[in-house]
C-alpha positions in Angstrom: 84.8 4.8 18.4 87.8 2.9 17.1 91.1 4.7 16.7 94.1 3.5 14.7 94.9 -0.1 15.5 98.3 -1.4 16.6 99.5 -2.1 13.1 99.3 -0.6 9.6 98.8 2.8 8.0 95.7 5.0 8.4 94.2 8.1 7.0 93.0 10.5 9.6 90.1 12.6 8.4 89.3 15.7 10.5 86.9 18.6 10.1 86.4 21.6 12.3 82.7 22.4 12.8 80.5 24.8 14.7 78.7 23.1 17.6 75.4 23.0 15.7 77.0 21.4 12.7 78.8 18.6 14.6 76.1 16.0 14.3 75.8 16.5 10.5 79.5 16.3 10.0 79.7 13.2 12.3 77.1 11.4 10.3 79.0 12.1 7.1 82.2 10.7 8.5 80.5 7.8 10.2 79.1 6.5 6.9 82.6 5.6 5.7 84.5 4.9 9.0 83.5 1.4 10.5 84.9 2.4 13.8 82.8 5.5 14.1 84.0 9.1 14.9 85.2 11.0 17.8 84.3 14.6 18.6 86.9 16.8 20.3 85.6 20.1 21.7 88.0 23.0 21.8 89.7 23.4 25.2 92.7 25.0 26.8 95.0 23.5 29.4 95.0 25.1 32.8 96.5 24.4 36.2 99.9 24.0 34.7 98.6 21.6 32.1 96.9 19.3 34.6 93.3 20.2 33.8 91.2 21.4 31.0 88.8 24.3 30.4 86.4 24.0 27.5 85.8 26.8 25.1 82.3 26.5 23.6 82.9 29.6 21.5 85.5 27.7 19.3 84.6 25.0 16.8 84.9 21.3 17.7 87.0 18.8 15.7 85.4 15.7 14.3 87.8 12.9 13.4 87.6 9.5 11.7 90.1 6.9 10.5 90.4 4.9 7.4 92.6 1.9 6.9 95.2 2.0 4.1 96.1 -1.6 4.5 93.0 -3.4 3.3 92.8 -3.8 -0.6 95.7 -1.5 -1.1 93.8 1.5 0.1 91.2 1.5 -2.7 88.3 1.5 -0.3 89.9 4.4 1.6 90.3 6.4 -1.6 86.6 5.9 -2.6 85.5 6.7 1.0 87.5 9.9 0.9 85.9 11.0 -2.3 82.4 10.4 -0.9 83.2 12.5 2.3 84.5 15.4 0.1 81.3 15.4 -1.9 79.0 15.2 1.1 80.9 17.9 3.0 80.8 20.1 -0.1 76.9 19.7 -0.1 76.7 20.6 3.5 79.0 23.6 3.2 76.9 24.8 0.2 73.9 25.2 2.5 75.9 27.6 4.7 73.7 27.1 7.7 76.5 26.8 10.2 80.3 27.2 9.7 82.0 23.9 8.6 85.7 23.9 7.9 87.7 22.1 5.2 88.5 18.4 5.3 92.0 17.8 6.5 93.6 14.5 5.6 96.9 13.1 6.9 98.5 9.7 7.1 99.2 8.5 10.6 100.9 5.5 12.2 100.2 4.0 15.7 103.2 5.2 17.5 103.1 8.8 16.3 99.3 9.0 16.8 99.4 7.6 20.4 102.2 10.1 21.4 100.3 13.1 20.1 96.9 12.0 21.5 98.3 11.4 25.0 99.8 14.8 25.1 96.3 16.4 24.6 94.5 14.3 27.2 94.5 16.2 30.5 93.2 15.4 34.0 89.5 16.3 34.1 87.3 17.1 37.0 83.5 16.6 36.6 80.9 17.6 39.1 81.8 17.8 42.7 83.6 14.5 43.2 84.6 12.8 39.9 88.2 13.0 38.6 89.1 11.3 35.3 92.8 10.7 35.5 94.7 9.5 32.4 96.8 6.5 33.5 100.1 8.2 32.6 99.4 11.3 34.7 99.8 11.7 38.5 97.1 13.0 40.8 97.0 13.0 44.6 93.3 12.3 45.4 91.4 14.1 48.1 89.3 12.1 50.5 85.9 12.9 48.9 87.1 12.4 45.3 86.1 9.4 43.1 89.1 8.9 40.8 88.8 6.9 37.6 92.1 6.0 36.0 91.6 5.7 32.3 93.5 4.7 29.2 91.0 4.6 26.4 93.4 2.9 24.1 91.5 2.3 20.9 88.1 3.0 22.3 86.0 6.2 22.5 85.5 7.8 25.9 87.9 10.2 27.5 85.4 12.5 29.3 86.3 15.5 27.2 83.1 15.5 25.2 80.0 17.1 26.6 78.0 13.9 26.2 80.3 12.0 28.5 80.5 14.7 31.1 76.8 15.1 31.2 76.3 11.3 31.8 79.0 11.5 34.5 77.0 14.4 36.1 73.8 12.3 35.9 75.6 9.4 37.6 76.7 11.7 40.4 73.2 12.9 40.8 71.9 9.3 41.1 74.5 8.6 43.6 73.6 11.7 45.6 70.0 10.3 45.7 71.2 6.9 46.9 70.1 5.3 43.6 73.5 3.7 43.0 74.4 2.3 46.3 74.7 -1.5 46.0 72.8 -1.5 42.7 73.3 -3.3 39.5 74.1 -1.1 36.4 74.1 -1.8 32.7 76.3 0.4 30.4 75.2 0.1 26.7 77.9 1.2 24.4 80.6 1.3 27.0 83.5 2.5 24.9 86.5 2.9 27.2 84.4 1.9 30.2 84.5 5.4 31.7 80.8 5.5 32.8 80.9 1.9 34.0 83.9 2.7 36.2 82.4 5.9 37.5 79.2 4.0 38.5 81.3 1.6 40.5 83.2 4.4 42.1 80.0 6.1 43.1 78.6 3.1 44.8 77.2 0.5 42.4 77.8 -3.1 43.4 78.2 -4.6 39.9 78.2 -3.3 36.3 77.7 -5.1 33.0 79.2 -3.3 30.0 78.3 -4.1 26.4 79.7 -2.7 23.2 79.7 -3.8 19.6 83.4 -3.0 19.1 85.8 -5.6 20.4 88.4 -2.9 20.9 86.0 -1.1 23.3 85.4 -4.4 25.2 89.1 -4.9 25.7 89.6 -1.3 26.7 86.9 -1.6 29.3 88.4 -4.8 30.7 91.8 -3.3 30.8 90.6 -0.2 32.6 88.6 -2.3 35.1 91.8 -4.2 36.0 93.7 -0.8 36.2 91.1 0.5 38.7 91.0 -2.8 40.7 87.3 -3.5 40.0 87.6 -6.4 37.4 85.6 -8.7 39.7 82.7 -6.3 39.8 82.6 -5.3 36.1 81.7 -7.7 33.3 82.5 -6.4 29.8 81.3 -8.3 26.7 80.7 -7.9 23.0 77.1 -7.2 22.1 74.2 -4.8 22.6 70.5 -5.1 23.7 68.8 -7.4 24.6 71.1 -8.5 27.5 70.6 -12.0 28.8 70.3 -10.9 32.5 67.7 -9.8 35.0 66.6 -6.2 34.5 69.0 -3.7 36.0 68.4 -1.0 38.7 70.2 1.6 36.4 70.8 1.6 32.7 73.2 4.1 31.1 73.4 4.6 27.3 75.6 7.4 25.8 74.9 6.8 22.2 73.2 9.1 19.6 69.7 10.1 19.2 68.8 7.8 16.3 70.1 4.7 18.1 68.4 5.7 21.3 65.1 5.9 19.5 65.8 2.5 17.8 66.7 0.9 21.2 63.9 2.5 23.3 62.0 -0.7 23.8 65.2 -2.7 24.5 66.2 -0.1 27.1 62.8 -0.5 28.7 63.2 -4.2 28.9 66.6 -3.9 30.4 65.4 -1.6 33.2 63.9 -2.9 36.4 60.2 -2.3 36.9 59.0 -0.5 40.1 56.2 -1.4 42.5 53.3 0.7 43.7 55.6 3.2 45.4 56.3 6.4 43.5 59.8 6.6 42.3 60.5 2.9 42.8 61.2 2.0 39.2 64.6 1.5 37.7 66.4 4.5 36.2 67.6 5.1 32.6 70.3 7.7 31.9 70.6 8.5 28.2 73.1 10.8 26.6 74.6 11.8 23.2 71.4 13.7 22.3 71.8 16.7 20.1 69.3 19.4 21.3 67.4 19.5 18.1 66.8 15.7 18.5 65.6 15.8 22.1 61.8 15.8 21.4 62.2 12.7 19.2 64.1 10.9 21.9 61.5 12.0 24.6 58.7 10.7 22.5 60.4 7.3 22.0 61.2 7.0 25.7 57.7 7.9 26.8 56.2 5.5 24.2 58.4 2.7 25.5 57.0 3.3 29.1 59.5 5.6 30.7 58.6 8.8 32.7 61.1 11.6 32.1 62.5 13.1 35.3 65.6 15.3 34.9 67.8 16.7 32.2 71.3 18.1 32.0 72.6 20.3 29.2 75.9 21.6 28.0 76.3 23.6 24.8 73.9 21.8 22.3 73.9 18.4 24.0 71.3 16.9 26.4 71.3 14.0 28.8 68.0 12.7 30.2 67.1 10.7 33.3 63.9 8.6 33.2 62.1 6.0 35.4 60.5 2.8 34.2 56.9 2.9 35.1 
């Protein structure tokens, strides 16, 4: 997800939506926002503002950004009209609560300051700590700390899809399936999952993303965490011109996971005759209602589903290549 770039003026579009309406609202905004959307679940700051507690009873906020620089803002105006029409159609169904569209003009400096103020230290699972680069944290001996500055790329750890994938990585690590292994992160965003995999024992990670801002964010965060020699970040998607990986992680959306199922299979290392010897796939960003569709696509590609993690209406799945 691309946020406002370093120059120019932007329109920020935001909509509050019930958890079950988030996917529909995200698709409406994504149609007009080339950089994609970001979903911010409701949370409150705890531990004197150093950590966050999510509140699933409150609506999430879906945001997207439109450039006002290109063609004098004509494209942004047309896109805004399209979003208003589509949201009105969605609201007319009344299936789940969807708030009004809020539009405001933002610039990079003001946006960055406000965004950083709302990004807390985050603990995930037993060991993982996601530390914003501008916050201090004294790590305990058993903690795996990822220092993160997403910059213009999606991936802070606040959204359930990211946290579920982090939990999945921790489970793979607990089972010894990351130690010394090669990992592929498809759609790396800020690099948060790639960095967590390295912290949990992976030897090397290749991270690919179609957004050049995400690739740069991943590289910058790799340098910040002292793992730049073990993390290769580049522009692109599947197929990846490398030998199949021991573990493949893809935190995307259901429709893209279905589309990429065969490519994910090809990127995952095959097993031998021993049960459980196949490479592992960890896929997230799956809205609960789309889980059967993703499961069918993964099984048809040649994966065996093993475990699942859920939070609110989101699902992450672990599978083994047969």
